[in-house]
Structures are given as structure tokens and as C-alpha cells.
N, CA, C and O atoms as a GROMACS GRO file, in nm:
protein
  324
    1MET      N    1  -0.700  -6.818   2.076
    1MET     CA    2  -0.657  -6.937   2.074
    1MET      C    3  -0.488  -6.933   2.118
    1MET      O    4  -0.409  -6.846   2.081
    2MET      N    5  -0.463  -7.024   2.186
    2MET     CA    6  -0.305  -7.015   2.219
    2MET      C    7  -0.224  -7.086   2.121
    2MET      O    8  -0.270  -7.185   2.063
    3HIS      N    9  -0.111  -7.045   2.099
    3HIS     CA   10  -0.031  -7.105   1.984
    3HIS      C   11   0.075  -7.210   2.057
    3HIS      O   12   0.147  -7.172   2.149
    4ILE      N   13   0.077  -7.327   2.011
    4ILE     CA   14   0.152  -7.430   2.062
    4ILE      C   15   0.263  -7.458   1.989
    4ILE      O   16   0.244  -7.483   1.870
    5ASN      N   17   0.387  -7.461   2.037
    5ASN     CA   18   0.492  -7.474   1.945
    5ASN      C   19   0.519  -7.619   1.934
    5ASN      O   20   0.547  -7.694   2.027
    6ASN      N   21   0.508  -7.648   1.808
    6ASN     CA   22   0.536  -7.821   1.797
    6ASN      C   23   0.667  -7.841   1.757
    6ASN      O   24   0.695  -7.958   1.732
    7ARG      N   25   0.766  -7.750   1.743
    7ARG     CA   26   0.914  -7.791   1.727
    7ARG      C   27   0.963  -7.864   1.870
    7ARG      O   28   0.933  -7.825   1.983
    8SER      N   29   1.038  -7.969   1.841
    8SER     CA   30   1.098  -8.029   1.967
    8SER      C   31   1.238  -7.962   1.990
    8SER      O   32   1.301  -7.899   1.904
    9HIS      N   33   1.275  -7.984   2.114
    9HIS     CA   34   1.428  -7.946   2.137
    9HIS      C   35   1.527  -7.961   2.026
    9HIS      O   36   1.607  -7.873   1.997
   10TYR      N   37   1.518  -8.083   1.961
   10TYR     CA   38   1.606  -8.155   1.870
   10TYR      C   39   1.601  -8.046   1.754
   10TYR      O   40   1.699  -7.987   1.708
   11ASP      N   41   1.477  -8.033   1.720
   11ASP     CA   42   1.439  -7.939   1.583
   11ASP      C   43   1.509  -7.808   1.611
   11ASP      O   44   1.572  -7.757   1.519
   12ASN      N   45   1.502  -7.745   1.739
   12ASN     CA   46   1.556  -7.600   1.757
   12ASN      C   47   1.704  -7.604   1.733
   12ASN      O   48   1.767  -7.519   1.670
   13GLN      N   49   1.766  -7.739   1.806
   13GLN     CA   50   1.898  -7.753   1.797
   13GLN      C   51   1.936  -7.765   1.655
   13GLN      O   52   2.034  -7.700   1.616
   14GLN      N   53   1.874  -7.834   1.579
   14GLN     CA   54   1.924  -7.859   1.452
   14GLN      C   55   1.918  -7.728   1.361
   14GLN      O   56   1.999  -7.703   1.271
   15LEU      N   57   1.830  -7.662   1.390
   15LEU     CA   58   1.799  -7.516   1.324
   15LEU      C   59   1.930  -7.418   1.365
   15LEU      O   60   1.990  -7.352   1.281
   16ASP      N   61   1.956  -7.420   1.473
   16ASP     CA   62   2.058  -7.352   1.538
   16ASP      C   63   2.198  -7.418   1.487
   16ASP      O   64   2.290  -7.337   1.484
   17SER      N   65   2.224  -7.526   1.453
   17SER     CA   66   2.329  -7.583   1.402
   17SER      C   67   2.328  -7.532   1.247
   17SER      O   68   2.414  -7.459   1.197
   18ASN      N   69   2.252  -7.568   1.203
   18ASN     CA   70   2.227  -7.506   1.059
   18ASN      C   71   2.271  -7.382   1.034
   18ASN      O   72   2.353  -7.361   0.944
   19ALA      N   73   2.220  -7.276   1.117
   19ALA     CA   74   2.257  -7.157   1.095
   19ALA      C   75   2.392  -7.110   1.129
   19ALA      O   76   2.450  -7.018   1.072
   20ALA      N   77   2.436  -7.176   1.221
   20ALA     CA   78   2.577  -7.163   1.280
   20ALA      C   79   2.692  -7.206   1.168
   20ALA      O   80   2.805  -7.161   1.146
   21GLN      N   81   2.615  -7.314   1.104
   21GLN     CA   82   2.712  -7.377   0.976
   21GLN      C   83   2.716  -7.276   0.851
   21GLN      O   84   2.813  -7.251   0.780
   22ALA      N   85   2.595  -7.228   0.843
   22ALA     CA   86   2.588  -7.116   0.722
   22ALA      C   87   2.687  -6.996   0.756
   22ALA      O   88   2.772  -6.955   0.678
   23ILE      N   89   2.667  -6.951   0.866
   23ILE     CA   90   2.750  -6.835   0.920
   23ILE      C   91   2.892  -6.882   0.903
   23ILE      O   92   2.957  -6.814   0.823
   24ALA      N   93   2.951  -6.977   0.956
   24ALA     CA   94   3.084  -7.025   0.951
   24ALA      C   95   3.123  -7.036   0.795
   24ALA      O   96   3.230  -6.992   0.755
   25THR      N   97   3.040  -7.092   0.718
   25THR     CA   98   3.080  -7.102   0.581
   25THR      C   99   3.086  -6.962   0.503
   25THR      O  100   3.171  -6.936   0.418
   26GLN      N  101   3.009  -6.897   0.533
   26GLN     CA  102   3.022  -6.757   0.481
   26GLN      C  103   3.142  -6.691   0.530
   26GLN      O  104   3.218  -6.633   0.451
   27ALA      N  105   3.164  -6.695   0.655
   27ALA     CA  106   3.276  -6.617   0.723
   27ALA      C  107   3.402  -6.678   0.661
   27ALA      O  108   3.487  -6.589   0.652
   28ILE      N  109   3.440  -6.780   0.622
   28ILE     CA  110   3.545  -6.854   0.574
   28ILE      C  111   3.557  -6.801   0.439
   28ILE      O  112   3.667  -6.755   0.408
   29GLU      N  113   3.453  -6.798   0.346
   29GLU     CA  114   3.430  -6.761   0.223
   29GLU      C  115   3.507  -6.601   0.206
   29GLU      O  116   3.600  -6.568   0.133
   30GLN      N  117   3.431  -6.526   0.300
   30GLN     CA  118   3.485  -6.401   0.319
   30GLN      C  119   3.612  -6.355   0.336
   30GLN      O  120   3.661  -6.258   0.279
   31LEU      N  121   3.674  -6.441   0.429
   31LEU     CA  122   3.796  -6.440   0.481
   31LEU      C  123   3.902  -6.468   0.348
   31LEU      O  124   4.003  -6.402   0.323
   32MET      N  125   3.856  -6.568   0.280
   32MET     CA  126   3.937  -6.620   0.162
   32MET      C  127   3.938  -6.515   0.074
   32MET      O  128   4.048  -6.488   0.026
   33GLN      N  129   3.829  -6.437   0.035
   33GLN     CA  130   3.833  -6.336  -0.067
   33GLN      C  131   3.913  -6.236  -0.010
   33GLN      O  132   3.996  -6.192  -0.089
   34ILE      N  133   3.914  -6.183   0.112
   34ILE     CA  134   3.990  -6.069   0.166
   34ILE      C  135   4.122  -6.086   0.173
   34ILE      O  136   4.195  -5.994   0.135
   35THR      N  137   4.180  -6.218   0.228
   35THR     CA  138   4.317  -6.244   0.254
   35THR      C  139   4.382  -6.303   0.130
   35THR      O  140   4.499  -6.272   0.109
   36HIS      N  141   4.320  -6.384   0.047
   36HIS     CA  142   4.361  -6.456  -0.070
   36HIS      C  143   4.446  -6.589   0.035
   36HIS      O  144   4.552  -6.637  -0.006
   37PHE      N  145   4.403  -6.621   0.127
   37PHE     CA  146   4.447  -6.728   0.192
   37PHE      C  147   4.352  -6.857   0.143
   37PHE      O  148   4.239  -6.850   0.094
   38SER      N  149   4.417  -6.958   0.165
   38SER     CA  150   4.352  -7.092   0.145
   38SER      C  151   4.248  -7.123   0.239
   38SER      O  152   4.235  -7.063   0.346
   39LYS      N  153   4.169  -7.222   0.198
   39LYS     CA  154   4.060  -7.243   0.315
   39LYS      C  155   4.109  -7.281   0.453
   39LYS      O  156   4.054  -7.250   0.559
   40SER      N  157   4.233  -7.362   0.438
   40SER     CA  158   4.265  -7.432   0.555
   40SER      C  159   4.339  -7.330   0.657
   40SER      O  160   4.336  -7.343   0.779
   41GLN      N  161   4.411  -7.217   0.581
   41GLN     CA  162   4.471  -7.116   0.648
   41GLN      C  163   4.342  -7.028   0.696
   41GLN      O  164   4.356  -6.990   0.812
   42CYS      N  165   4.250  -6.995   0.649
   42CYS     CA  166   4.129  -6.921   0.708
   42CYS      C  167   4.058  -6.988   0.819
   42CYS      O  168   4.009  -6.926   0.914
   43LEU      N  169   4.052  -7.136   0.801
   43LEU     CA  170   4.025  -7.207   0.920
   43LEU      C  171   4.106  -7.199   1.047
   43LEU      O  172   4.052  -7.190   1.158
   44SER      N  173   4.227  -7.202   1.030
   44SER     CA  174   4.329  -7.167   1.128
   44SER      C  175   4.324  -7.062   1.197
   44SER      O  176   4.325  -7.064   1.320
   45LEU      N  177   4.316  -6.939   1.117
   45LEU     CA  178   4.282  -6.802   1.161
   45LEU      C  179   4.169  -6.795   1.239
   45LEU      O  180   4.178  -6.750   1.353
   46LEU      N  181   4.043  -6.839   1.186
   46LEU     CA  182   3.922  -6.861   1.286
   46LEU      C  183   3.939  -6.917   1.409
   46LEU      O  184   3.892  -6.869   1.512
   47SER      N  185   4.019  -7.038   1.402
   47SER     CA  186   4.017  -7.142   1.522
   47SER      C  187   4.126  -7.061   1.612
   47SER      O  188   4.121  -7.079   1.734
   48GLN      N  189   4.214  -6.982   1.566
   48GLN     CA  190   4.281  -6.926   1.674
   48GLN      C  191   4.221  -6.791   1.735
   48GLN      O  192   4.254  -6.744   1.844
   49GLN      N  193   4.132  -6.739   1.652
   49GLN     CA  194   4.047  -6.641   1.716
   49GLN      C  195   3.945  -6.694   1.807
   49GLN      O  196   3.924  -6.627   1.908
   50LEU      N  197   3.880  -6.794   1.791
   50LEU     CA  198   3.788  -6.865   1.870
   50LEU      C  199   3.860  -6.888   1.988
   50LEU      O  200   3.809  -6.856   2.095
   51ALA      N  201   3.986  -6.946   1.984
   51ALA     CA  202   4.026  -6.972   2.106
   51ALA      C  203   4.078  -6.888   2.195
   51ALA      O  204   4.080  -6.909   2.316
   52HIS      N  205   4.134  -6.761   2.122
   52HIS     CA  206   4.151  -6.667   2.189
   52HIS      C  207   4.012  -6.608   2.276
   52HIS      O  208   4.026  -6.592   2.398
   53GLU      N  209   3.901  -6.581   2.223
   53GLU     CA  210   3.780  -6.561   2.239
   53GLU      C  211   3.737  -6.631   2.373
   53GLU      O  212   3.695  -6.571   2.472
   54LYS      N  213   3.752  -6.751   2.363
   54LYS     CA  214   3.731  -6.839   2.465
   54LYS      C  215   3.791  -6.826   2.603
   54LYS      O  216   3.731  -6.828   2.711
   55ARG      N  217   3.949  -6.810   2.574
   55ARG     CA  218   4.034  -6.764   2.679
   55ARG      C  219   3.983  -6.650   2.757
   55ARG      O  220   3.966  -6.651   2.879
   56LEU      N  221   3.958  -6.548   2.673
   56LEU     CA  222   3.917  -6.442   2.744
   56LEU      C  223   3.776  -6.446   2.811
   56LEU      O  224   3.765  -6.393   2.922
   57SER      N  225   3.676  -6.500   2.760
   57SER     CA  226   3.559  -6.513   2.846
   57SER      C  227   3.556  -6.591   2.945
   57SER      O  228   3.473  -6.574   3.034
   58THR      N  229   3.654  -6.703   2.949
   58THR     CA  230   3.683  -6.799   3.079
   58THR      C  231   3.757  -6.717   3.184
   58THR      O  232   3.738  -6.744   3.303
   59ALA      N  233   3.847  -6.612   3.146
   59ALA     CA  234   3.931  -6.550   3.244
   59ALA      C  235   3.822  -6.441   3.320
   59ALA      O  236   3.809  -6.422   3.441
   60SER      N  237   3.757  -6.381   3.218
   60SER     CA  238   3.646  -6.297   3.274
   60SER      C  239   3.558  -6.350   3.361
   60SER      O  240   3.530  -6.275   3.455
   61THR      N  241   3.508  -6.451   3.359
   61THR     CA  242   3.403  -6.534   3.446
   61THR      C  243   3.465  -6.590   3.552
   61THR      O  244   3.410  -6.580   3.661
   62SER      N  245   3.589  -6.657   3.540
   62SER     CA  246   3.641  -6.714   3.664
   62SER      C  247   3.709  -6.633   3.759
   62SER      O  248   3.745  -6.676   3.869
   63TYR      N  249   3.730  -6.505   3.716
   63TYR     CA  250   3.782  -6.394   3.816
   63TYR      C  251   3.671  -6.322   3.908
   63TYR      O  252   3.582  -6.253   3.858
   64THR      N  253   3.680  -6.342   4.033
   64THR     CA  254   3.593  -6.269   4.126
   64THR      C  255   3.676  -6.190   4.214
   64THR      O  256   3.757  -6.246   4.288
   65PRO      N  257   3.662  -6.053   4.212
   65PRO     CA  258   3.770  -5.988   4.325
   65PRO      C  259   3.721  -6.020   4.468
   65PRO      O  260   3.606  -6.048   4.501
   66VAL      N  261   3.819  -6.011   4.540
   66VAL     CA  262   3.801  -6.050   4.692
   66VAL      C  263   3.686  -5.971   4.757
   66VAL      O  264   3.600  -6.021   4.830
   67LEU      N  265   3.697  -5.824   4.718
   67LEU     CA  266   3.595  -5.727   4.794
   67LEU      C  267   3.452  -5.807   4.755
   67LEU      O  268   3.381  -5.864   4.837
   68GLU      N  269   3.432  -5.800   4.638
   68GLU     CA  270   3.299  -5.840   4.594
   68GLU      C  271   3.255  -5.971   4.676
   68GLU      O  272   3.149  -5.975   4.738
   69GLN      N  273   3.344  -6.074   4.670
   69GLN     CA  274   3.301  -6.212   4.714
   69GLN      C  275   3.284  -6.187   4.881
   69GLN      O  276   3.195  -6.247   4.942
   70SER      N  277   3.357  -6.111   4.938
   70SER     CA  278   3.336  -6.078   5.087
   70SER      C  279   3.200  -5.994   5.106
   70SER      O  280   3.123  -6.012   5.201
   71GLU      N  281   3.186  -5.924   5.031
   71GLU     CA  282   3.050  -5.839   5.020
   71GLU      C  283   2.907  -5.962   4.998
   71GLU      O  284   2.804  -5.961   5.066
   72SER      N  285   2.937  -6.045   4.901
   72SER     CA  286   2.849  -6.142   4.877
   72SER      C  287   2.817  -6.236   5.012
   72SER      O  288   2.704  -6.263   5.053
   73ASP      N  289   2.935  -6.277   5.067
   73ASP     CA  290   2.932  -6.356   5.175
   73ASP      C  291   2.859  -6.295   5.307
   73ASP      O  292   2.780  -6.364   5.372
   74TYR      N  293   2.888  -6.175   5.338
   74TYR     CA  294   2.829  -6.089   5.419
   74TYR      C  295   2.684  -6.056   5.416
   74TYR      O  296   2.614  -6.040   5.516
   75ILE      N  297   2.641  -6.046   5.274
   75ILE     CA  298   2.492  -6.039   5.267
   75ILE      C  299   2.423  -6.153   5.297
   75ILE      O  300   2.320  -6.159   5.364
   76HIS      N  301   2.495  -6.263   5.235
   76HIS     CA  302   2.450  -6.401   5.241
   76HIS      C  303   2.431  -6.432   5.385
   76HIS      O  304   2.321  -6.476   5.420
   77ALA      N  305   2.528  -6.413   5.477
   77ALA     CA  306   2.516  -6.452   5.616
   77ALA      C  307   2.400  -6.363   5.689
   77ALA      O  308   2.333  -6.412   5.781
   78LEU      N  309   2.380  -6.230   5.643
   78LEU     CA  310   2.278  -6.155   5.705
   78LEU      C  311   2.131  -6.222   5.686
   78LEU      O  312   2.052  -6.213   5.779
   79PHE      N  313   2.098  -6.281   5.579
   79PHE     CA  314   1.987  -6.340   5.545
   79PHE      C  315   1.967  -6.480   5.575
   79PHE      O  316   1.859  -6.539   5.572
   80SER      N  317   2.086  -6.532   5.607
   80SER     CA  318   2.075  -6.690   5.635
   80SER      C  319   2.073  -6.720   5.804
   80SER      O  320   2.075  -6.834   5.851
   81SER      N  321   2.070  -6.602   5.883
   81SER     CA  322   2.076  -6.631   6.016
   81SER      C  323   1.952  -6.598   6.084
   81SER      O  324   1.940  -6.619   6.204
   0.00000   0.00000   0.00000
């Protein structure tokens, strides 16, 4: 018998959101213990780190070397004619 997943997309998003919230809360608590900073200071540290990570991921995905782009265009031209 085939198993049918009865959970909706909303349910999955809610579970993911709950898991993310639990992980974030635990990370803040651990930072507070390690650094002896206040909750707001730890939130600021995490926010800065996340912004840095976002900049890095955006920079790495938006940069396409010219040689690779030329090769891609060439291969596309070969198969589209």
C-alpha cells in the first residue's frame, strides 16, 4: 500500500518555522552563556553574522566568470541551430 502524505504545504512550513525558532532560541541562549552578553547584544551579533553570510552567498552566486559564460553561450549556440 502506498503511503500518502497528508501534511499540507502550510503544515510543513509551520514545522520548519518552529524548528528554526527553536534553533535560534538555543543559539541565543548559548551565546549569552559563552559571551555573558545581553539577549539584545547576542541578537545583534547573530544579525551581523547573518548579514555577512547573506552578502557572501549573494556575491558568489551573482559572479559569473567571462570564460564560463562564453563557453555556455557557445554550447547553447551549437545545440540551438
